[in-house]
C-alpha positions, 0 to 999 in steps of 0.5 A: 687399646681405646684412648677413650677409656685412659685414666689420669689418677690424683691421689691426696688430701684436701689440700693438695695432691701427693701422687699420680698414676695411670688407669683404664676405664673397664666399666662405666663406673670401674677404673683399673690401676695399681694400689700404690697410686692410691695409697700414702706411703707413709701411713698404708691408708689409702688417700682420702681425695681421689680425682681422675680425669678419663679420657685422652686429653686430645679426645673430645668428651674428657671427664672429670670426677672423683672416686672412691676405692672399691677393691684391692687384692686380698693377698696384696697383689699391686692392683685396685679398682676404684669406683666412679662417683660419674658414670662414663659410657665409652661404647664397646667392652674390655677384653682380657687375655693371657699371654701363652708360649715363649715366644715374646709378645708386641704389647702396648698402653697408655700412661702418664710417666714423670719424664712427660711432663711439661706444663702437665702430664702428657701421655706416653704411648708404652710399646715394646715386648712382653717376654713370657719367659722372663719374670721375677720372684713375684711373677711378674711380667717383664716390659722390655720397653722401646722409647725409655726415658733417661734418669732424672738429675733430681734423683725422682723417678722418670717412669713415676705416674706410669703405674697403673697403665693397663698392658694390651696384647692384641687388643686384649688387657694382660696386666697392669704396670706396677714397677719400673726397673732402672736395670737395662737402661730404665728400659724394663717395667714389670706388670702384674699379670691379668690371670693373677687378679681377674679370678678374685671373688671380689673383682668378679662381683664388681664386674657382674655389677658394673660391667657385662660379666666376669672376665674370661681370659683368651690365650694369646700367643706370638703369630708366626712372623712374615717375611718382609718385603725385599725391600725392608729386609736388612742386610744382616738377613740376607747374610744370614740366609747366604751362611744357612743355605749351605748348612741346611743343603735342601728345602726339606731340611729347612722345613724340618728345622723351621718346624723344629725351632718354632716349637722351641720358641713356643709358636703355635705352627699350622699343620700347613706351615711350609716355610722358605728359608727366607721365612726361617730367617725371620723366624729367627730374627723374632726372638733373641735366642732363636738362632742359637736355638737353630744352631743347636738342631743344626750341629746335631746334623752336621756330619762334616768339618766344612758345615761345622766351620761354616756354622762357627763362622755363622754364630760368631758373625751373628754375635758381632752384629747383634743377631741374636744372643749367645745361649739358645732358649733350653741353655739359658733356662738351664743355666739360670735354673742351676744358678737360681738354686746356687744364689740361694743358698750361697748368695755371696758366691757368684760376685766373689767367683765374678771378681777373681774370674773376670778381673779385668772386666766391667762386671754387671751392677749387680755382681759389683755387690756382696751379694746377688739377690735371685731377682737379679740373676736374668740380668746378670746372664743376659749381660754376660752373654755379651762379653767374652774373657779374651779378645785375640784368639790365633786362627780364627778359634771363637773366643770363649765367653766369659759366662762359660768362664765365670760358671767354671769357676762357680762349678769349681767353688760348689761340689756334687750335682750342681758341680757337674751339672754346670761343667756339662752345660758349659762343654755343650754350649762351647762344642755347639759354639765351636770353641776349642776343647783346650781353651775351655780346659784351661779356663777350667783348671784356672778355675779349679786352682783358684778354688783349691787355693786356700783363701787368705783372710781379710786383713783390711777392707780399704775404702779410698775417699776423694771429695767430689768437688763439682757435686752441690752437696756433701758427696764422696767418690768411693772406691773399695778393695779387699786387702788380704794377709798375705799382701794381696787385695781385690778391688770391689769394682762398681759398673759406673763411678757415681759419687756418694752421700755419707751415708751411702759411702757408709753403706757401700763400706758395710756391705764391703765388709759383710762380703769379707767376713762371709768369704771362706777361710775368714772364719773369726777374722774381723776385717780392719777398716782403713780409710784412705784420704789426702791431706785435706781429708784428714779432718773428715769425720768418716767413723762417724758416717752412719750407714743406718740400721742393718735390719729391722732388729738391730739399731743404727751406730756409725762406722767407728763403732762397728768397725776398728775404723782408722785413716791413712794418708798415703798422698803424703809419700808424694811430698816427703821422700823416703817417708815410707823407708822411715815408716818402716823403720819405725815399725821396725824399731818399735818399743819406744813410748809415743810422743805426747805433742803438748805445749813443749813442742807446739811448733813444727821446728820443735816437733821435728827436733824431737822426732829426729832426735829423742824419739826417732824410734817412736811409732806413735804421736798424740796430738794435742793443741788448738785446731789450727796448729794441730793440722800442721803438725799433723802434716809434720809427723806424716812426712816424718814417717810416723805411722801411728797419729792419735788426736781429738778433732773437737779439742780446742786448746792444749786444757782439752788433752785430759779428754784422751786419758779415757783411751789409755793413749800412751797404753799397748799401741797394738791395742789403741784401734780397739780402744778407740773403737770402744770409746767411740762407741761410749761417745755415741751413746752419751749426750755429753758434748764435752767427750773428745772426738778421737781420730787415729791414723795408722799406717801399714808397713807394707803395701798389698801386691796384685796376683793374677792367673796366666791365660793361654789361648790353643795356637790352632783351633777347630771348627775356625773359619 
C-alpha cells in the first residue's frame, strides 16, 4: 500500500461538489474507486464534474486534476475506473491478490470517511480482519474494522467517504470498499473482491493500455501464527495452555491436533511443521472458532471422565474470558446452511420462535423485526452465541446456550429432514460442550409443546405511544405488543429504545401487523390496531400517520385507512377509581343507544348527570362542540368508564355535528370501527377540507395476561467440574 497513490474524489456539478469518496491510483492515468461515488443517486447518471487529488496530504507531490469515468462494471458491481486528465507518475506497480483458505487475514487501506472531518477530509488508516468465510448474499468481502466511528447525531453515515478505498492484504489489492454495515457496532465494512471485476474485458483492456498489463491474481492465505515472546503472552493464553496439557498428554498428541486444527482453519501447513504447545495455543488464539474446533477433535479421543471434565471446564472458562466463540467452524457453517434455507422459505419463523424461546432476552436487532433477511443470519448467529438461556445451573453444569434453545424451537416448528438435522446438530454441540442431556431434553420438550400448541389468533396489535419531549422535532417512543384472543400477549422488543418520527412509527406498526397476519392459525383474522396514549395524546392524529407505500405497486395510505385503528387511554384508570369496573359494567349492560353530547350537555356537570342517570348503561358517547370544551368532556367520559367515544378532531362548534352523519354514529356499535376506517379512506382520497377527521376511543373490557413455560435445570450434571 503506497500512500502516494491515495486518491480523494469529489463529484458534483459546476456549482458545487455533491459527493466525496476514496480511490487508489493503479496506473499513471487510472484511479480505481466505487461507482456510486461518481453517480447522482437521484438520477443514476455520472456527475458532470469530477475532481481528484492524488497523494497523501502529508506527502510531497500531491496532484490535483480532473477526471472522467472510463469504465464501470457491465453487471452493476459497484466499481469504476476514472481516467485522469493529467498523468501522475508514482514508482512501482500495483499487485493484485485473491484471499484463499478459511483463516481471517489482516487487511489495511486508506480512505476519507466523514467521521474524520475537521476543517477538511482527513485520512483514516483502515485496518482489521478480512474473514474469507463471511460474506453477504452478493459475495462481498466482510471487513471487521478495528477502529470504528460512533453514529453521528445528524443521521449521516460516519463511514461516508470511505467508499472506493482499496483493500490490501500483504501489499496486494484484494478489493474495493463499497458499503458500510451499521450492525456489529458500526465496525463492519463490505468490499467488492478484486477477483469479481479484474477479469472483465473492459477492465483488462484499460490496464493493457495504461498499465503494465492485465492483472494477475496471486493467492493469499493466512500464515501460521507465531508464538509471541513470553513477555507478550497474555494470562489467558497461559491459562489455556495449562488446561490443555493434561488433556493432550504428549507432544505427539499436540502435533496431531495442531495439524488437524490448521487444516480445519484452512491454513497451509508445511511438511516440517512441528508445533509446540504454545504454538498450538497461538493457533487457537488466531481464529475465534479455533478453540471450539480443537475441542471437537479432542472430544473424539477422550476416553475417561476426568479428561472430559477438564475439557468442559476449559471451554466454560474460555467463553467467560472471551477466548473464542461457542461454535466450531464446522458447526457454524452447518447451522448457517440449515437456517439459510429455512429463512428463505419461512422468513418470519426465526423472529417468531425467538420471541417465544427467548422471552426475557434482549434479542439481536434483526430478530426484533417481523422478518429475518438471509443477509442478517450470520449476525444473529454470532450474537446469540454469547447468550445463555439460564444463569444459575446447579453443580457446575454448563448453562444451555440461547442459540441451542432457539434451534430446538425452530426444529419443532419445521418438519422432515430439516427438523431432524437441526436436532442432530444441537445434540452434537451439547455433547461437545458438556451440556447435561436432561437440560437439552427439557428445552426440546418445551419447544415441542410450543409448536404443538394451537396459536391463538392475534386479536389486536397494540401500539404504545409516548411523546419524546427531549427530541428537537416530533418524535415518539413506541412499544408494540400482539394481544391474542386467549388473553395472552407477546411484546415485540427492540434492542434499544430510540424515538421515532410519525412515519417511522407507522412503518414499525405496519411491520408488526404483517408479523401478526403471517402467524400460523391467523387465517382470515385481520388484526385490530389499538394505540395507547396518555391524556395529552388523545389529540394525536395517529390514524393519519403514513408509513409510505408497502411496495412499488401498491399506493401509500395512512394507518387509519389500512387498519381499524382506535385509541385507548389506560392512564385514566390511575386517576379515576372504579373506572375499569364501570367499563366492564357498561359493556355487560349493552344495548342502550349512545349518548349524543350536544348543546344540552355542554358542561361537565350536565354530562356527568346524564352518564350517571338516564345513560348509566350507555357504552358509547358521540362528542360534539368546540375543541377546548370537547377536551374536558372527553376526560369526563373516560373517567366515568365510557368505553367508546367518537368525535371529530377538526370540529370547531356544535354546528359541525352534521359532518359525522356519514359514519352513522348511532348505528350498531360493533360495526363502528370498520365504518370509521372506511370513512377515513374517503377523507384521504378527497380534497374537500370540510370533511371530518374522526377519532375513536375504544376500550376493551379485559386485559391480556402473560403465560410462560417453566424451565428446570438438572440437579446433577455430568462432565461438570
